[in-house]
SEKOL-363627 format. One record per residue (C-alpha): residue in three letters; x, y, z. Coordinates in steps of 0.02 Angstrom, whole numbers, plus 50000, padded with zeros to 5 digits. Last residue first. Example, Ala and Ser with C-alpha at 12.3 -4.5 7.8 and 13.67 -1.06 7.14 Angstrom:
SER506844994750357;ALA506154977550390;
REM end
This chain:
ASP522445241249144;GLU522485258749069;ALA521915266849232;LEU523515260949317;MET524635270749199;ALA523585286449207;ARG523455285749396;ALA525335283149414;VAL525685298049300;ALA524485309249396;GLU525245303949563;PRO527005306549500;GLN526715324549443;GLU528415333049444;GLN529525317649446;GLN528545305849333;PRO528105321249230;LEU529905322549170;HIS529865333449013;GLY528805346949092;ALA527305344949205;GLY525865355949264;PRO524535346049172;ILE524955328449110;ILE524295326548932;GLU523635309648875;LEU523965302148703;ARG523175285748647;ALA523895271848540;ASN523395256348441;PRO523905258848259;LEU525395270248295;LEU525675285148181;ALA524325296248257;ALA525035293948433;MET526775297748365;GLU526185313848284;SER525295319448442;GLY526835316148548;ARG527915325848425;GLU526705340448433;LEU526865340348622;SER528655345648594;GLN530085335448662;ILE531295345548768;ARG530195360248818;ASP528795349348892;HIS527515361148969;GLU525955350248964;GLY527005334949003;TRP526675320548885;LEU526035303148922;LEU525865291248774;LEU524905275248806;THR525235260948685;PRO524335244548651;VAL525555233848548;ALA524975233848366;LEU526645238648290;LYS526305239748103;THR526435258548085;LEU527975257148196;ARG528925247348064;THR528705260647931;ARG529195274848046;PHE530715265448114;SER531325262147937;ASP531105280447888;ALA532045286248043;ARG533475274048020;LEU534895283547935;SER534905301547995;ARG533915300248155;ASP534785283848199;ILE536485291748168;ALA536045306348281;LEU535505293848414;TRP537225285948398;ARG538045302548440;VAL536945306248590;THR537175288648659;SER539075288948641;LEU539105306048722;PHE538105300348873;ALA539035283848892;ARG540735292448886;ARG540175305549013;GLN539475291749122;PRO541175283249122;ALA542045299749165;SER540915302649317;TRP541115320349383;VAL539575326649289;ARG538525312649364;ALA538955315949546;TRP538415334149529;VAL536835328649435;ARG536325317249577;GLN536725329649716;ARG535675343049633;LEU534265330549605;PHE534215325549788;SER534235343649847;GLN532815348349731;ASP531835332949784;ASP532045337049969;ASN531515354949938;PRO529885349349857;LEU529815353849671;ALA529145371149630;ASP530905377849600;PHE531155365649456;SER529635373049370;ALA528955365349209;TYR530455353949220;TYR531755347749096;PRO532355365349052;ARG532935367549234;LEU534135352849247;GLY535615361649166;ALA535565374549305;ALA536015360549426;ALA537735358449349;VAL538085377149356;ASP537475377949537;GLN538555362949583;SER540065372449519;ARG541295372749375;ARG541025354149343;ASN539695357949212;ARG541115362949096;VAL541525344249091;TYR540075340548973;MET540375355048856;LEU542205350248840;GLU541775332248797;GLY540535337948664;VAL541825349748589;GLY543155336148584;PRO542265326048451;VAL540795336248380;LEU539125327848413;TYR538865337248577;LEU538855353348475;LEU537345347248376;THR536415343748538;LYS536745361548597;VAL536105368248431;ALA534455359048454;THR533975346948315;LYS532465352448214;GLY530885342348186;GLY530485328748061;GLY531035310848057;VAL530475294948145;PRO531595295148298;LEU530945282248423;ALA529865289248561;GLY529885302048701;GLY528965311948833;ILE528325296848928;LEU527965281548820;VAL526945267848905;LEU526955251548808;ARG525915235948835;GLU526145217148847;VAL527905217048773;ARG528745200048753;GLY527805195048597;PRO528425210748510;GLN530255205648530;TRP531315216948418;LEU529985229948379;ALA529425229948561;LEU531215231748623;ARG531475246648505;GLN529855254248570;ALA530475252848749;VAL532185259748700;GLY531345274648619;ALA530335277548776;GLY531935276048879;LEU532685290448779;SER531255301148847;SER530485290948990;GLY530065272748960;ALA528705260749012;VAL528675242148970;THR527245230549019;ALA528035213649035;ARG528185196048965;ALA529355181348996;VAL530125187449159;GLY531405175349231;LEU532445189249308;ALA533965185549200;ASP532855184649046;LEU532065201449090;LEU533815208549106;GLY534315201348937;GLY532825209748855;MET533345226048938;ALA535135223748876;ARG534515219848701;ALA533485235848702;PHE534975246048765;TYR536095239248627;GLY534775242248495;LEU534545260248551;THR536415262348531;HIS537735264748665;ALA539225258448564;ARG540205248048688;ARG541455254748815;THR540485247748963;HIS540085256049127;ALA539205243049234;SER537625249149319;ARG537675261749461;GLY537055276949366;PHE537305275449180;GLY538365264749063;PRO537125250549062;LEU535375257349095;ASP534985259349279;PRO533575247249311;ALA531765248949370;ILE530795232649389;VAL529065234149466;ARG528135217949502;TYR526455225849475;ARG524825230349563;ALA525325237949730;ALA527055240549657;LEU526385254549547;ALA525995265749696;PRO527655262649784;ILE528665264149621;LEU527955280649562;GLY528875293949663;ARG530545285049649;TRP530405283349459;THR531835295349419;ASP532865284849540;ALA533155272449398;GLU534485284149331;ASP534615299049213;GLY535885304649084;LEU534735299548941;GLY533055293048998;HIS532445279849120;ILE531705262849081;LEU530305255749192;LEU529895237249169;LEU528185231849236;ALA527915213349272;PRO526225205549309;LYS526145199549490;HIS526585181649542;ALA528435186249544;GLU528205196549702;GLY529815206449688;SER529865225449704;ASP531435225749598;TYR532555241149595;LEU534025238849480;PHE535905239049455;ILE536445229649300;ARG538065219749286;THR538665215749112;GLY539255197649105;ASP538705194148926;ALA537205183848987;LEU536675198349098;ALA537205199649279;ARG535935205849405;GLU536095218549544;SER534975223249691;ALA533985237649767;LEU532185234949826;PRO532535236950013;ALA533445253449976;LEU531955261449888;GLN531285271650035;PRO533055276250086;PRO533495283849916;ILE535105274949861;ASP536705285049866;MET537735286649708;THR539545288249759;MET540745301749703;
REM end
């Protein structure tokens, strides 16, 4: 199944090859004279998650929104899909685009990748915007469904069970929204088509499960290290959390804001885990107000 490009974003679509030859699909609003803004999507998502924000943000920024390697239309590699791998890929993408410094925003997993990039190359990151996510720093319970994904064979079976019907696949989207049914009909249709294409993609299944399993390792082995390093990360950080986020609790956002030396938390009313989709105007206003 092909991944169609939203018509309003088609003029911004392109590909870039990283130094290691990995090809990355991205939206790039161009205008190199503007400050750069890198948008990093979450687990099992694509750059299209930002479709409601890009026009507003592009008035001030050169907006760069890639599909992470292994997801969407980017190259599907068989590498370990770790936070470090994604951060290096995003640094390599900025190199390929000639961008020395950028504001970096991430959603869910993408927020952790953004922080990982800032820890690796702090001089490259002007500002961070973390939307419903952050690096694992310990605490909290792991959902049973996530634990099942960690089991070889069981995780693969759970993933392909979503192929039973488009309704079954789309039902998996509901926990990520305050109200999936409240989205415009065009958005609901778009998201149903996206998830249906995703569950039939064997390469994306491999990338998803690799990411989930390596995240579990990070939570177990690196949480204390991440916590210590983040207490010293002075990059200005805005945390945006959906009021009704059922995937990452608001408590986690508050804890991360308290941990960071230069951070502020803002709640997005009427949104779940993906406020950039449910409340794009509010998210864009919050991001632009921080400038």
